[in-house]
N, C-alpha and C positions, 0 to 999 in steps of 0.2 A: 488590492487593499493591503496595507502594511499590517503586520501583526501588532497587537496592542503592546506587547513587550518591547518591540522595536521603537514604537512611538514614544514610550516612556524613556527609553535610553537616549533617543535623540533630544528630547526635551531637557534631560539632565545635562547632556553635553553642551547645549546652547546656553544654559545658565552658567556653566563653568567658564564659558568663553567671554562672558560679559565682565568688563573691568568695574569692580565695585569697591574701589579704594575708598576707605573712610575719609570723610571730610575733616578739616581741622577742628580740634576741640576749642570751643569758645569759652574763655574763662568767665567766671561770675565774680563780680566784685561785691563784697559785703561791707557795709558801713560798720565799723567795730568800735569807733570812739569819737566822741564830741568833747573837745577841750575848750573851756572858756576861762574867764577870769575867776580864779578861786574854786573851780569845780572841774571834774572830769566825769563823763558818763561813758560806761563801757557796755557794749551789747554782746550777748552770747546767743548761739544758735543751736538748735537741735539737729539730728542727722537729716531731717527733711528740709533743712535750710530755713526753717521758721525761727523768728526771734523767740528764744525761750526765757530770756531774763535780761534785765538791765540793772546796773548798779551805778549810783551817782556818789562820787567821792568828793567831799569838801573838808576843810579843816575841822578835825575832831568829830566828824560824823560821816557815816555811810548809810545811804538808803538803798535798799534793793527790792526789786519787784520781779516775780516770776510769772510766766505766762503759760497757760495750757491751750492747746489747739484741738479742734474737732473738725474734720473734713475741710481743712485748709482755712478755718476761721478761728479767731481768738474766742475762747469760751469763758475762761476765768483769768483774773490777775490776782496774785497772792502777795500779802505782806506778812512780815513777822510781827506778832503781837503777843506780849507776855510769854516770850520764848516759844511761841507756837506759830506755825504757818497757817494763816487764816485767809479765807477768801476776802478780798477787798472789793472787787467788782465782778459782776457776771454780765454776759453780753448775749442778747437774743437776736436772731437773724430771720428774715423772710427772704429766701433766695440769697442774693448777694447783698441785700440791704440790711444794715444794722438798724434794728427797730427799737431796741430798748437797752439802756445801760442801767444796771441794778447795783445799788450801793448796800453793802452788808455792814451792819453794826449790831450792837446789843440792843434788844428791845426792852420794854418795861419789865418783862419777866426774866431778864438776864440771859436770854437766848440770842445767839449769833444768827441773824437772819436779815432778809431784805427789808430795809426800813424806808428807803427812798428810791426814786428812779427817774431817769430822763426818757421821754418818749420822742422818737424821731419820726417825722412825717415827710413824705416824698411827693413830688410832682413829677411824674414820669420816672426817670432814673436819677433825679437830682434831689438831694436833701433840701427841703423847703423850710422846715420849722423844727426846732427842738424845744420841747416843753419840759420844764423842771417841776417835778412833783415831790414835795417834802411832806412827810407825815400825812399822806393821803390828799393833800391840797395842792392844786396847780398854782404856783405863785410866781413863775417867771417864764418868759417866752423869748426865743431868738428867732427872727424871721430873716431868711437869706435871699439875696438877689444874685442872679448869675448872668454872665455874658461870655460866650465863646469858651465854655468849659472852666471859667474862673468865677469864684465868688467875689463880687465887686462891692457888696454892701451887706452889713448885718445890722438890723434894727432890734434893739433890746427893749423889752417891756416888763414892767411889774404888773401883776394881776391882783385886783381886788374883786373877788367873786369872778364874774365873767367880763369885767371891765378891763381893757388893756390900756395901760398908761405908758407912753413912750418915755424912756429914761435917757437913752443915748443911741447914737448911730456911729458905726465904724465903717470907713471906706477903705478899700484895698486897691493896690495897683501892682502889676506883675511885669516881669521881663518875658522874653520868648523862650527861655530855657525850661526843660522839664523840672518839675518840683522835686525836691529832695525826698519827699514822701514816696516817690516812685521806686526808691531803692529798697523798699520793704513791701511785704504783702499788703493788700488793701486793708485799711482801717487800723493797722498797727500804729502808724505814726500819729494818727488822730488820738488814739488811746494814750500813747506815750506823752504827747504834748498836753494832756488833760483837756482835750476837746477844743483845740484851736482850729476854728473853721477854715482859715486859708490853706491849711495843709491838705484839704480835700480838693483844691484847685489843681488844674493841669500844669500850671507854670509856677515859677518861683516868685515869692512875694518880695517886692522891693520898697513898698511904702504902705503904711497904715496910719489913718488919722481918726481920732476919736472926737466926736462932736456931742455937745449937750443936746437936750431935747429942743432947745430954742435955737440951735445952729451955731453956738460958739465953739471954736476949736479949743479943745482941752489939751491934747498932746499929739505929737507926731513921731513915728519911728521911720527912719530912712535907712534901708539896708543896702549894703554894697557887696554883692556876691562876686567871688573870683573863682575861676575854674581851672582844673588841670587840663593838660593837652588832650586827654581822652574825653573830656567833657564832664567829669565828675566835679561836684562842688567841693572846693578845697578850703575856702575861708569865707566867713560872712561877718562883715562889720555892721555895727548898728549905731546910729546917732539918734538919741532920744531927746526930744525937745518938750519940756513941760511948760505950757503957756500960762498956767495958773500961778507959778512961783515968781518969775520965770527961771528956768534952769535947763542946762543941757548935760548930757552924759554920753560918753563914747565907750563902746565895748566891742568885743569880737569873739568869734568861735572858729575853731579849726576842726576839720573833719578828716578822719583816718580810715582807710579801707584795707581790706585784706582780700587777696585773690583766692578764690576757691574754684575747683574744677568740678563740673557736674558728674 
């Protein structure tokens, strides 16, 4: 039998003989700017790589929002109000599911507090409903329909007591490319877009159509994404058709990225 000290020495030598050359460093691309007609939004990041703020610059005005994170999830967004940074919204989670969006305002006593909230309901791992509660009363409901990881329809209801009254339906279509929201941590882009449901889908939105409760087409947005060679979204055009006027409008957004190394 070999002495224990010799066994340790042999093990150490065998480890040194193994070629453990480090693999290539894979760069991380961060979306830093969205530039549209008459506005530019710039995104900022904390050392952990989480979006810490965004600022939208338009003629004669700049709106900025800061974000705080807890355990990899957004917890508060802040706005400047009366020269002070105040909580605008707070976010509650159950596991990885965002379950409540709380809105902070002045109450009747003049205190800055939660006055309204949205309640998010799931079926399995997918968001199924969002309930809007204002001043303690549930007065609006959004019901979502999914197919292959994408939200294909959103039914909107007004509520009178417990009676649901359908007001409109929005239908969505997607391409086969990953959604831009995947460039960020989960839920951030949903918060940034003020709760646009298609950004929760796996693929990129290319068409949305809004119908009345009786099925009449009110408007349509047709999107034209173009991509860089590496697959990142570079530009998005939009054709808006309003069938009630009728009228059309063309617009576009450009996307800028910065390479960061982990």
